[in-house]
C-alpha positions in Angstrom: 102.3 74.2 50.1 101.5 72.6 53.4 104.3 71.1 55.5 104.5 67.6 57.0 104.1 69.1 60.5 100.3 68.8 60.0 100.6 65.1 59.4 102.7 64.6 62.6 99.9 66.1 64.8 96.8 65.2 62.8 94.4 62.8 64.5 91.9 62.9 61.6 92.1 62.9 57.8 90.6 66.4 57.7 93.7 67.7 59.5 96.2 66.3 57.1 98.4 68.0 54.5 96.5 66.2 51.8 93.2 67.6 53.0 94.9 71.1 53.2 96.0 70.7 49.6 92.5 69.7 48.5 90.8 72.6 50.3 93.4 75.0 49.0 92.7 73.9 45.4 89.0 74.1 46.1 89.4 77.8 46.9 89.8 78.0 50.6 92.6 80.0 52.3 94.6 77.7 54.5 96.0 78.7 57.9 98.5 76.2 59.3 98.9 76.6 63.0 100.9 74.7 65.5 97.6 73.2 66.7 96.5 72.1 63.2 94.7 73.2 60.0 92.1 76.0 59.8 90.2 76.6 56.5 89.0 80.1 55.8 85.9 80.6 53.6 84.7 83.4 51.3 82.9 85.0 54.2 85.9 85.4 56.6 85.1 82.5 58.9 87.7 80.1 60.1 86.8 76.4 60.5 88.9 74.2 62.7 87.4 70.7 62.2 88.6 67.7 64.0 91.4 69.5 65.9 92.9 68.7 69.3 91.6 69.2 72.8 91.4 73.0 73.4 93.6 74.7 76.0 93.6 78.2 77.3 96.9 79.0 75.4 95.4 77.6 72.2 92.2 79.7 72.5 94.3 82.8 73.2 96.6 82.1 70.2 93.6 81.5 67.9 91.9 84.7 69.1 95.0 86.7 68.3 95.4 85.1 64.9 91.7 85.6 64.2 92.1 89.3 64.8 95.2 89.5 62.6 93.4 87.7 59.8 90.2 89.8 60.3 88.0 86.7 60.8 84.5 87.0 62.1 84.8 83.9 64.2 86.6 80.5 64.3 84.4 77.4 64.5 86.0 74.7 66.7 84.9 71.1 66.4 87.5 69.0 68.3 88.2 65.4 67.5 87.8 64.6 71.2 85.6 62.2 73.1 83.4 64.3 75.4 83.6 61.6 78.1 87.4 61.6 78.1 88.1 65.2 79.1 87.9 66.8 82.5 85.4 69.5 83.5 88.0 72.2 83.2 88.0 71.8 79.3 84.3 72.1 79.2 84.3 75.1 81.5 87.0 76.8 79.3 84.8 76.4 76.2 81.7 77.7 78.0 83.6 80.7 79.2 85.6 81.6 76.0 83.2 80.4 73.2 79.6 80.0 72.4 77.8 76.8 71.2 77.8 76.8 67.4 76.0 75.1 64.5 77.4 71.6 64.0 79.3 70.6 60.9 79.7 66.9 61.8 77.1 65.0 63.7 77.7 65.3 67.5 78.0 61.6 67.8 79.5 58.8 65.7 79.7 55.0 65.6 83.0 53.3 66.1 83.8 49.6 65.7 86.7 48.0 67.5 88.8 46.2 64.9 91.1 44.4 67.3 89.0 41.2 68.1 89.3 38.2 65.7 86.9 38.1 62.7 84.9 35.3 64.2 84.3 37.3 67.4 83.3 40.4 65.4 80.9 38.5 63.2 79.2 37.0 66.3 78.7 40.5 67.8 76.6 41.6 64.8 72.8 41.4 65.0 71.3 38.2 63.6 69.7 40.1 60.8 73.0 41.7 59.8 74.8 38.3 59.7 71.9 36.9 57.6 72.2 39.7 55.1 76.0 39.3 54.8 75.5 35.6 54.0 72.6 36.4 51.6 74.9 38.8 49.7 77.6 36.2 49.5 75.0 33.6 48.4 73.7 36.0 45.7 77.2 36.3 44.3 78.0 39.9 45.3 81.7 40.6 44.9 83.4 43.3 46.9 86.8 44.6 46.1 89.1 47.6 46.2 89.0 49.2 42.7 90.7 52.6 42.4 90.4 52.8 38.6 89.0 55.7 36.7 86.1 53.6 35.5 85.2 52.7 39.1 85.4 56.3 40.2 83.2 57.4 37.3 80.6 54.8 38.5 80.9 56.2 42.0 80.0 59.7 40.7 77.1 58.2 38.7 75.7 56.4 41.8 76.2 59.5 43.9 74.0 61.4 41.5 71.4 58.7 41.7 71.5 58.5 45.5 71.1 62.2 46.1 68.2 62.4 43.6 66.5 59.4 45.3 67.0 60.6 48.9 66.5 64.3 48.2 69.5 65.7 50.0 72.3 68.1 49.1 75.7 66.6 48.2 79.0 67.9 47.1 79.5 68.5 43.4 81.3 66.2 41.0 84.1 68.7 40.8 84.5 68.6 44.6 84.6 64.8 44.6 87.1 64.7 41.7 89.4 67.1 43.4 89.1 65.3 46.7 90.0 62.0 45.0 92.9 63.6 43.2 94.4 64.9 46.4 93.7 62.1 48.8 94.3 59.2 46.5 96.1 59.9 43.2 98.6 62.5 44.3 99.8 60.4 47.2 100.2 57.4 44.8 102.4 59.6 42.6 104.5 60.7 45.5 105.0 57.0 46.5 103.1 57.4 49.8 100.2 55.3 51.1 97.0 57.0 50.0 94.4 58.2 52.5 91.4 57.4 50.2 90.4 54.0 48.8 87.5 53.1 46.6 85.6 49.9 47.1 82.9 48.5 44.7 80.3 45.8 45.1 79.4 44.1 41.9 76.4 41.9 41.1 75.8 40.2 37.8 78.7 42.1 36.2 77.3 45.5 37.3 78.7 47.8 40.0 75.7 48.5 42.3 77.4 50.0 45.4 80.5 52.2 45.8 82.2 53.4 49.0 85.2 55.6 49.6 87.1 54.8 52.7 89.8 56.9 54.4 92.8 55.4 56.3 94.7 57.6 58.8 97.0 56.2 61.4 95.1 53.6 63.4 91.7 54.5 62.1 89.5 53.5 59.1 86.8 55.9 58.1 83.7 55.6 56.0 82.9 59.2 54.7 81.2 58.6 51.3 79.0 55.9 49.8 76.4 55.5 47.0 74.3 52.8 45.6 71.6 52.0 43.1 68.0 51.2 44.1 68.2 48.4 41.5 69.1 45.0 43.1 68.8 46.5 46.6 67.5 43.1 47.8 70.8 41.4 47.2 72.1 43.2 50.4 75.4 44.5 48.8 75.8 47.2 51.5 75.9 44.6 54.3 78.7 42.7 52.6 80.5 45.9 51.8 80.6 46.9 55.5 81.9 43.5 56.4 84.6 43.6 53.7 85.6 47.1 54.9 86.0 45.8 58.4 88.2 43.0 57.1 90.2 45.5 55.1 90.8 47.6 58.2 92.0 44.5 60.1 94.3 43.5 57.3 96.0 46.9 57.5 96.4 46.5 61.3 94.0 49.3 62.1 92.4 49.5 65.5 89.1 51.4 65.0 86.5 51.9 62.2 84.8 55.2 62.5 81.5 55.2 60.6 81.5 59.0 60.1 78.5 60.1 62.0 75.2 59.0 63.5 71.8 60.5 63.1 68.9 59.3 65.3 66.0 57.7 63.4 67.7 57.6 60.0 67.6 54.3 58.0 71.3 54.1 57.5 71.9 54.7 61.2 69.8 51.6 61.9 71.9 49.8 59.2 75.1 50.7 61.1 73.7 49.7 64.4 73.6 46.1 63.2 77.4 45.9 63.4 77.4 46.5 67.2 79.4 49.8 67.2 80.0 51.9 70.2 78.4 55.4 70.3 81.0 58.1 70.7 80.0 61.6 71.6 82.4 64.4 70.7 83.2 67.5 72.6 80.8 69.6 70.5 80.8 72.6 68.2 82.0 75.9 69.6 82.3 79.4 68.0 85.2 81.5 69.1 83.9 85.0 68.4 86.4 87.5 67.0 84.0 90.3 65.8 80.8 90.2 67.8 78.6 92.6 65.7 79.5 90.8 62.5 79.1 87.4 64.2 75.5 88.0 65.1 74.7 89.4 61.7 76.3 86.3 60.1 74.1 84.1 62.3 70.9 85.8 61.0 72.0 85.5 57.4 73.1 81.9 57.7 69.9 80.8 59.5 67.8 82.4 56.7 69.9 80.7 54.0 69.5 77.3 55.6 65.7 77.8 56.1 65.4 78.6 52.3 67.5 75.6 51.4 65.4 73.3 53.6 62.2 74.7 52.2 63.4 74.2 48.6 64.5 70.6 49.4 61.2 69.8 51.0 59.2 71.3 48.1 61.2 69.4 45.5 60.7 66.1 47.4 56.9 66.7 47.5 56.8 67.6 43.8 58.7 64.4 43.1 56.3 62.3 45.2 53.3 63.8 43.5 54.7 62.9 40.1 55.3 59.3 41.2 51.7 59.0 42.4 50.5 60.3 39.1 52.6 57.8 37.2 
């Protein structure tokens, strides 16, 4: 059972006691340190996602703990703006760690929620404003709906989205457990939930679902899914606008759009809302066992190559079948 100390220092939902409970039930070993939450995977690797700014004392403490727990390495991905730390932090990381494979995208989009709604709306691109009005004109209705039926639709649309776009996603079991820990369990304990489910409905049918996280002054958009049907009614544009208004209603200050990938269609969609680009401090591996670390790297690189090859092959097969049809 995780303590509330995590929640006192956590600057991100992935560092909270609720996330620790979720990952523990998922099968990860949880290490609660005075710096935050570290998850340990089946291969003994520690993952310290969205933690604090590293210090020399913290690095030393983690190295000692890593040796005690017989970890191969600890992956550090601080929830820290690269442009807001001094060079000594960067020099520390370059000296004590090595660059690692990223878990989160190195950059994200963030929207300042503090200006009035009218000012925010004016800051969007003209196309984005047009699509928001079009969705409203088409009768799209966006609302928070945390019901079992809405969550079942979220799972259904997630399956459809992953098939359509040909990428790997978490299993339904993973999503169910995440929802249980970050929404339902907190409701039962009379606390404010981290996770909220929003739906966009058109002609009586849910066509888009988003899960939003709320933590301290931040709103986050980690998960979303939609149907290809009725895509021209622009439900996603209205969903984003309603999410922004939801964050403002709660008095939140920043909306983090959970990542940014150059050239991707959904990145262009996000750009229409005039967000700032935030670059994080990066991903760094604190090596505990050097021989096993480099062996792990070889095996991991091979695994990802095979997964990418399989995904590319399946996408090509699917496209050939579509052409034949």
